[in-house]
Legacy VTK file of the C-alpha trace (Angstrom):
# vtk DataFile Version 3.0
C-alpha trace
ASCII
DATASET POLYDATA
POINTS 289 float
0.006 -51.290 -16.310
-3.012 -51.921 -14.074
-6.742 -51.984 -15.086
-8.700 -48.886 -14.571
-10.491 -50.531 -11.650
-7.292 -51.544 -9.902
-5.667 -48.306 -10.286
-8.833 -46.450 -8.869
-9.004 -48.917 -5.984
-5.307 -48.391 -5.195
-5.802 -44.561 -5.224
-8.840 -44.984 -2.839
-6.772 -47.259 -0.502
-4.002 -44.710 -0.539
-6.336 -42.052 0.321
-7.806 -44.041 3.205
-4.402 -44.575 4.666
-3.592 -40.964 4.522
-6.627 -40.029 6.703
-4.581 -41.572 9.797
-3.016 -39.197 12.338
0.557 -38.510 11.640
2.823 -36.135 9.336
1.254 -35.081 6.241
2.800 -32.494 4.030
5.206 -31.265 6.600
2.591 -30.957 9.327
1.374 -33.042 12.280
-2.323 -33.634 11.372
-4.743 -35.345 13.620
-7.144 -38.247 12.468
-9.453 -36.984 9.691
-11.799 -40.237 9.270
-15.171 -39.643 10.698
-18.629 -40.701 9.582
-19.000 -37.975 6.860
-15.585 -38.734 5.476
-16.185 -42.459 5.426
-19.658 -41.966 3.683
-17.710 -40.376 0.906
-15.147 -43.177 0.715
-17.814 -45.868 0.579
-19.827 -43.950 -2.065
-16.713 -43.601 -4.214
-15.896 -47.345 -3.838
-19.540 -48.239 -4.814
-19.014 -46.254 -7.963
-20.976 -43.126 -6.794
-18.326 -40.516 -5.962
-19.689 -37.257 -4.838
-23.182 -38.807 -4.519
-25.525 -36.627 -2.350
-26.690 -38.755 0.595
-30.023 -36.907 0.542
-30.621 -37.648 -3.097
-29.433 -41.451 -2.642
-31.140 -42.079 0.768
-27.773 -43.175 2.114
-27.338 -43.116 5.822
-24.074 -42.124 7.617
-22.114 -45.276 8.477
-22.328 -46.536 11.955
-19.820 -46.290 14.612
-19.051 -49.945 14.238
-18.463 -49.651 10.628
-16.081 -46.548 11.239
-14.190 -48.769 13.817
-13.914 -51.615 11.325
-12.694 -49.311 8.492
-10.106 -47.768 10.785
-8.602 -51.398 11.556
-8.816 -51.880 7.581
-6.733 -48.560 7.309
-4.233 -49.752 9.588
-3.650 -53.040 7.714
-3.521 -51.120 4.328
-0.901 -48.801 5.811
1.118 -51.624 7.018
1.054 -53.344 3.586
2.037 -50.126 1.966
4.845 -49.366 4.209
6.190 -52.857 3.729
5.985 -52.620 0.054
7.783 -49.108 -0.004
10.537 -50.917 2.236
10.669 -53.550 -0.418
9.780 -56.222 2.094
7.743 -58.265 -0.220
7.266 -60.953 2.120
5.781 -58.920 4.927
3.578 -57.311 2.320
2.359 -60.423 0.902
1.478 -61.777 4.519
-0.662 -58.639 4.848
-2.446 -59.003 1.603
-3.088 -62.554 2.468
-4.829 -61.601 5.743
-7.034 -59.281 3.650
-7.955 -62.043 1.265
-8.568 -64.568 4.057
-11.034 -62.159 5.414
-12.778 -61.602 2.146
-14.350 -64.989 2.015
-14.896 -67.117 -0.929
-13.927 -65.576 -4.428
-15.493 -66.430 -7.731
-15.752 -65.158 -11.355
-19.104 -64.190 -12.708
-20.631 -61.873 -15.584
-22.011 -58.330 -14.541
-25.658 -58.885 -13.496
-25.426 -62.734 -13.334
-27.332 -64.283 -10.602
-24.870 -65.915 -8.079
-26.854 -69.128 -7.882
-26.486 -69.172 -4.116
-22.884 -69.018 -4.098
-23.021 -65.432 -2.494
-20.719 -62.867 -3.954
-20.400 -58.975 -3.962
-18.737 -57.126 -6.930
-15.258 -56.528 -5.882
-12.946 -55.221 -8.660
-15.169 -53.845 -11.403
-18.228 -51.853 -11.423
-21.156 -53.404 -13.080
-22.586 -51.475 -16.180
-25.745 -49.419 -15.497
-27.454 -51.679 -18.262
-26.392 -55.437 -18.342
-24.624 -56.936 -21.301
-26.404 -56.812 -24.502
-27.762 -60.109 -25.994
-25.251 -62.167 -27.802
-22.189 -60.090 -26.467
-21.428 -62.161 -23.436
-18.323 -63.655 -24.818
-16.890 -60.020 -24.927
-18.011 -58.915 -21.542
-15.478 -58.527 -18.991
-15.903 -61.018 -16.001
-16.331 -59.563 -12.473
-14.303 -61.032 -9.695
-16.580 -61.403 -6.764
-15.760 -62.117 -3.112
-17.578 -62.240 0.213
-21.109 -62.723 0.843
-24.126 -60.778 -0.369
-25.266 -59.693 3.091
-21.647 -58.248 4.069
-21.437 -54.840 5.530
-20.032 -51.966 3.578
-16.606 -52.201 5.500
-16.474 -55.895 4.289
-16.978 -54.810 0.880
-14.410 -52.216 0.954
-11.778 -54.581 2.380
-12.433 -57.187 -0.253
-12.302 -54.561 -2.991
-8.714 -53.244 -1.728
-7.550 -56.936 -0.993
-8.333 -57.791 -4.891
-6.605 -54.715 -6.050
-3.434 -55.406 -4.048
-3.621 -59.015 -5.316
-3.629 -57.681 -8.862
-0.424 -55.832 -7.986
1.289 -58.431 -6.232
0.530 -60.919 -9.211
1.906 -58.355 -11.651
5.104 -58.155 -9.461
4.792 -54.347 -9.043
4.501 -54.121 -5.193
7.341 -51.536 -5.317
5.001 -49.165 -6.978
3.321 -48.728 -3.614
5.351 -46.073 -2.240
5.428 -43.396 0.658
6.358 -39.735 0.114
9.812 -38.593 0.272
8.938 -35.001 1.404
10.002 -33.745 4.548
7.774 -34.697 7.459
5.304 -36.507 4.957
4.231 -40.077 5.426
1.553 -40.056 2.684
0.966 -43.223 0.531
0.786 -43.081 -3.193
0.885 -45.249 -6.306
3.819 -44.779 -8.573
2.246 -45.068 -12.095
5.332 -43.692 -13.844
7.147 -45.821 -16.376
10.481 -45.548 -14.969
9.284 -45.751 -11.360
10.582 -42.279 -10.721
7.729 -40.745 -8.683
9.008 -39.881 -5.106
6.425 -37.311 -3.778
2.668 -37.548 -3.183
0.272 -35.272 -4.771
-1.773 -34.129 -1.790
0.420 -31.664 0.116
2.620 -30.047 -2.660
5.695 -31.887 -1.394
7.495 -31.954 -4.626
7.322 -28.136 -5.009
8.344 -27.721 -1.432
11.394 -30.028 -1.832
12.532 -28.274 -4.985
12.210 -24.815 -3.300
14.140 -26.148 -0.187
16.831 -27.506 -2.701
17.193 -24.337 -4.563
17.565 -22.311 -1.424
20.296 -24.641 -0.130
22.100 -24.198 -3.557
21.758 -20.409 -3.355
23.043 -20.362 0.383
26.143 -22.526 -0.747
26.930 -20.347 -3.615
26.692 -17.180 -1.509
29.128 -18.734 1.000
31.441 -19.771 -1.711
31.415 -16.171 -3.176
32.107 -14.590 0.063
34.963 -17.013 0.784
36.586 -16.134 -2.677
36.118 -12.463 -1.992
37.950 -12.690 1.430
40.758 -14.621 -0.214
41.087 -12.147 -2.953
41.125 -9.338 -0.408
44.096 -10.731 1.716
46.833 -10.227 -1.034
45.607 -6.637 -1.503
45.730 -5.848 2.102
49.305 -7.181 2.254
50.391 -4.898 -0.707
49.055 -1.853 1.053
51.189 -2.310 4.277
54.280 0.082 4.392
57.412 -1.628 3.324
60.421 -1.294 5.648
62.448 1.879 5.108
65.460 1.534 3.147
68.629 3.467 3.985
69.781 5.992 1.339
73.333 6.603 0.225
73.305 9.761 2.310
72.208 8.191 5.389
75.046 5.665 5.090
77.763 8.438 4.432
76.473 10.270 7.447
76.627 7.274 9.671
80.430 6.708 8.430
81.284 10.425 9.255
79.661 10.165 12.692
81.732 7.120 13.418
84.928 8.811 12.127
84.313 11.651 14.692
83.592 9.254 17.628
87.041 7.651 16.804
88.811 10.927 16.601
87.346 12.168 19.931
88.318 8.830 21.433
92.048 9.208 20.353
92.250 12.798 21.656
90.728 11.710 24.995
93.477 9.121 25.076
96.574 11.666 24.408
96.426 13.556 27.771
96.456 10.256 29.503
99.456 9.169 27.536
101.342 12.386 28.171
100.611 12.118 31.967
102.016 8.572 31.884
105.328 9.796 30.378
105.443 12.717 32.855
105.290 10.060 35.735
108.018 8.003 34.194
110.344 11.000 33.949
109.786 11.974 37.450
110.642 8.445 38.552
113.852 8.588 36.792
114.794 11.927 38.346
114.227 10.515 41.726
116.578 7.572 41.121
119.258 9.930 40.093
LINES 1 290
289 0 1 2 3 4 5 6 7 8 9 10 11 12 13 14 15 16 17 18 19 20 21 22 23 24 25 26 27 28 29 30 31 32 33 34 35 36 37 38 39 40 41 42 43 44 45 46 47 48 49 50 51 52 53 54 55 56 57 58 59 60 61 62 63 64 65 66 67 68 69 70 71 72 73 74 75 76 77 78 79 80 81 82 83 84 85 86 87 88 89 90 91 92 93 94 95 96 97 98 99 100 101 102 103 104 105 106 107 108 109 110 111 112 113 114 115 116 117 118 119 120 121 122 123 124 125 126 127 128 129 130 131 132 133 134 135 136 137 138 139 140 141 142 143 144 145 146 147 148 149 150 151 152 153 154 155 156 157 158 159 160 161 162 163 164 165 166 167 168 169 170 171 172 173 174 175 176 177 178 179 180 181 182 183 184 185 186 187 188 189 190 191 192 193 194 195 196 197 198 199 200 201 202 203 204 205 206 207 208 209 210 211 212 213 214 215 216 217 218 219 220 221 222 223 224 225 226 227 228 229 230 231 232 233 234 235 236 237 238 239 240 241 242 243 244 245 246 247 248 249 250 251 252 253 254 255 256 257 258 259 260 261 262 263 264 265 266 267 268 269 270 271 272 273 274 275 276 277 278 279 280 281 282 283 284 285 286 287 288
C-alpha cells in the first residue's frame, strides 16, 4: 500500500497530532507535548527511536522549536480531520501549505553530495553504509527537501509533508481517520485492506466500544424478558379471580316458593277489605228501604 517510510511517517504524524489537549480514550487530557517528549519525536523522525540523549549528545529542543512543532501539529490535525471528513479539497490545501514551506524538493541518491542545491533527507533513512560500488542503479532514490541548515522542526515538517503527498497521490486520503470511540479524537492510519478500521490503538477504544455494546444488548434482552413475563402473568391472574356465583336449581325453587307465599298473603289481606265493602253496600240498601 505505502512504502515502509511513508507508513512510519504517517504513524509519527498521527502520534504528534494526538499529543494535543482534547478527548483521548474517553478522557479529557491536557497538552502532552513538552521538550522531553519532542526530543523523542525528533529522534524517531531522524531514525534513532529510543536514542539516549546522554549517549548521542543531543540537547533538549529549544522553546522556539517546541512552539514551531505545536504549529505543525495543528496543521497536521487539520489535514487529518479534513481527510476523515472526506473533504479532499481542504486536505489538499493543507498539504500544499506544508509543501510550500518545505522549500525546494529534489531527488538524490543516499549519501550523494547535494552540489550546492541544498537538501535534507525527507522520506527515507540513509543506509548506515553508502551504496556498494556498482549497485547505484538498484539503490532507492531519496526525495530531499528544504535546506541543509534547516532547524529540526523544518525537517520534521518536510518529512510529514512528503508522506502526506504520497498518500494524496495514491488517492488514499480517506485512510487518514479519527477514532470512532466515545469521547476520543485520536488520529490514526487505516491500513486495512477493506478500510474497516474504526478505532485507534492508543486508548483501547475498540474494546470499550464492544463492552458497551454488549451491555446495551444485555439490558435490552433483560427488559424484553421482563415484559414477556409480565404479559404471561396477566392471563394467569385473571384465571384466579373468583367467578360470579351461579344460582342453583334449589335457589331458584326457593325463590319461586317465596314469591307464591307473598302472593297468597297479599290476597288474604285483600279479602277482609272486600267483605267490608260488601257490608257497606248492604247497609246502604237497608237505609233506602
